[in-house]
N, C-alpha and C positions, 0 to 999 in steps of 0.2 A: 247496543241498538243503533241502527243508522239514523241519520237525521230525517230521512224520508219516513221511517217508521215512527219516530218521535212526533213528527208533524201529523201523520195519519192518526196516531193514538191520542192526539189532542194535548200532548205534553209541551208543545210549542205553539204559541198563539201570537203571531207577529202583531196583529192589530191591538191586542190587549197590552202587549209589552210596550208598544209605542205610546199608548194612551196613559199607561200607569207610570211611566218614567217621569221623574221630576222635570216638568216643563212649565215654567211660570206663565208663558204666553198661552199655552193650552188651558191651564187651570183658570186663568183670568177670563178667557173667552167662555169656558164652560160655565162659570158662575154668571157671567153676563147673559148668556143665552138662557140659562135656567130662570133668572130673574125676569127677563123680558117675556119669556113664555108664560110665566105665572101672571104677570101684570096684564098681558094681552088677553089671557083667558078670562080674567076678572072683568075686563072692560067690554067684552063681547056679549051680544045676546045669544040665545040658544042656536038659532040657525047659523049665525056667524061662527060660533064655537065649533059646530059640526064641520063647516067648511074649512076652518083653520086646522082642525084635527086631521082632516083628509089631506090637506096641504103638507102638514108636518110628516104624516105617515108616508105619503108619496115621495117627499123629499128625502126621507131616510132610506127608502127603498132604492131610489136613484143613486144615493151615495154608496150603498152596499154594492150595487151593480158596478159602479165605477171603481171602487176599491178592489173588488174581485178581479176585474179586468186588469188593473194595474199590478196586482199581485201575480197573476198569471204571466203578464208581460215581463215582469221582473225575472221569473224563472226562465222564460224563453231567452232573454238577453244574457242571463248567467250561463246558460247552456251554449249560446253562441260564442261568448267570451272563452269558455273552456275549449270549444272546438277550434277557435283561432289560435290558441296557445300551441296546439299540436300540429299546426300547418307548417 
């Protein structure tokens, strides 16, 4: 099976692979963000919690859009590198 088919079939997930590799900095920040999130939710009143949840959701969506664009750009650059090899 080609790498494109593997990617299409979901057998390759670059985002997941990056996040699950042993990365002490990532793991440390993940714990910190999770703890901060929980503490902040406890400290907020209901209207503030709703605003905070919207902020978190929108921030996550923004990150997904940026990651997708960077992923696509990576493929474009890879294709351009390949093209340059054969010039």
